[in-house]
FITORPA-940953 format. One record per residue (C-alpha): x, y, z. Coordinates in steps of 0.25 Angstrom, whole numbers, padded with zeros to 4 digits, always signed. Last residue first. Example, Ala and Ser with C-alpha at 12.3 -4.5 7.8 and 13.67 -1.06 7.14 Angstrom:
<vokols>
+0055-0004+0029+0049-0018+0031
</vokols>
This chain:
<vokols>
+0276+0244+0608+0265+0255+0614+0264+0263+0599+0267+0278+0602+0257+0289+0601+0264+0303+0602+0260+0312+0614+0271+0303+0622+0282+0313+0619+0273+0324+0623+0276+0337+0613+0270+0332+0604+0255+0341+0606+0260+0353+0613+0255+0355+0629+0255+0368+0634+0258+0369+0648+0272+0377+0645+0264+0390+0641+0258+0391+0656+0242+0386+0662+0247+0377+0672+0243+0362+0670+0236+0353+0679+0242+0340+0677+0236+0328+0670+0246+0318+0667+0243+0302+0663+0251+0290+0662+0249+0279+0652+0261+0266+0657+0275+0271+0648+0279+0256+0646+0289+0260+0634+0289+0253+0621+0284+0264+0612+0285+0264+0599+0281+0278+0589+0271+0278+0578+0274+0274+0564+0271+0260+0567+0257+0262+0570+0250+0253+0559+0262+0242+0561+0265+0243+0576+0266+0230+0575+0263+0219+0584+0268+0204+0588+0283+0210+0590+0280+0206+0604+0281+0223+0608+0269+0224+0596+0262+0214+0603+0263+0217+0617+0259+0233+0614+0245+0226+0610+0244+0217+0619+0244+0227+0628+0237+0237+0622+0225+0227+0623+0226+0226+0635+0225+0239+0637+0212+0241+0627+0206+0228+0637+0209+0236+0650+0206+0252+0645+0212+0262+0656+0208+0272+0662+0219+0281+0668+0218+0289+0657+0202+0294+0660+0205+0292+0676+0218+0303+0675+0210+0313+0667+0199+0312+0679+0208+0315+0689+0217+0326+0683+0202+0332+0682+0197+0331+0693+0212+0336+0700+0212+0347+0691+0201+0351+0696+0186+0359+0688+0184+0344+0682+0172+0342+0672+0180+0348+0658+0191+0343+0660+0187+0330+0659+0179+0330+0646+0192+0338+0640+0201+0327+0645+0192+0316+0638+0191+0327+0627+0208+0325+0626+0208+0310+0626+0199+0309+0615+0206+0322+0607+0219+0311+0610+0212+0299+0606+0209+0306+0594+0222+0310+0592+0225+0295+0590+0214+0291+0583+0217+0301+0573+0234+0299+0572+0231+0283+0571+0222+0287+0559+0207+0284+0557+0204+0288+0570+0199+0282+0584+0197+0286+0597+0198+0277+0609+0198+0283+0624+0193+0275+0637+0206+0269+0641+0216+0281+0642+0226+0275+0645+0222+0262+0637+0215+0270+0625+0208+0265+0612+0214+0272+0599+0206+0270+0586+0213+0270+0573+0206+0271+0557+0193+0263+0552+0200+0251+0548+0207+0248+0562+0218+0254+0569+0219+0251+0584+0227+0260+0594+0227+0257+0608+0230+0266+0617+0239+0269+0630+0243+0281+0636+0253+0294+0641+0246+0306+0645+0247+0319+0650+0236+0329+0652+0236+0345+0656+0228+0350+0663+0222+0364+0663+0213+0370+0675+0199+0378+0678+0190+0370+0672+0200+0360+0662+0209+0366+0651+0216+0353+0645+0228+0352+0640+0233+0337+0634+0245+0328+0632+0244+0315+0625+0250+0303+0626+0249+0287+0619+0255+0275+0618+0248+0266+0608+0245+0251+0607+0242+0246+0594+0228+0239+0587+0228+0234+0576+0214+0231+0568
</vokols>
């Protein structure tokens, strides 16, 4: 079993009760290759994991699971500030054990002891970016449409 630290970014538009919210995240996760495929374990958000037969499908499932959380919160709260607070709290919940593994795996890669191996096709990100989330109320205008792939952080990157 091989584990890889990754950065990811998602942008989602969420129809809430009486408003539309835009949620943009830049987070960290651990990608794990096993006999049955891939698993993505969230560091930020820490309460999220998803698997799939390929890395692409596991990441896609991880994003879908995140979107499901957003939709659940959208159905619960009628006020923007309540929605924003709940989504930010979910994202900021960090899984301490996975974070330690993430940091150790990144240190191995940086020291040259670890290798991107199975993930060599992903770009390497050597920045020290911190997890962040932005939740904003959107005006209903064509300029607010979110286009998949328009955010450079949307493509996963190996944290090197």
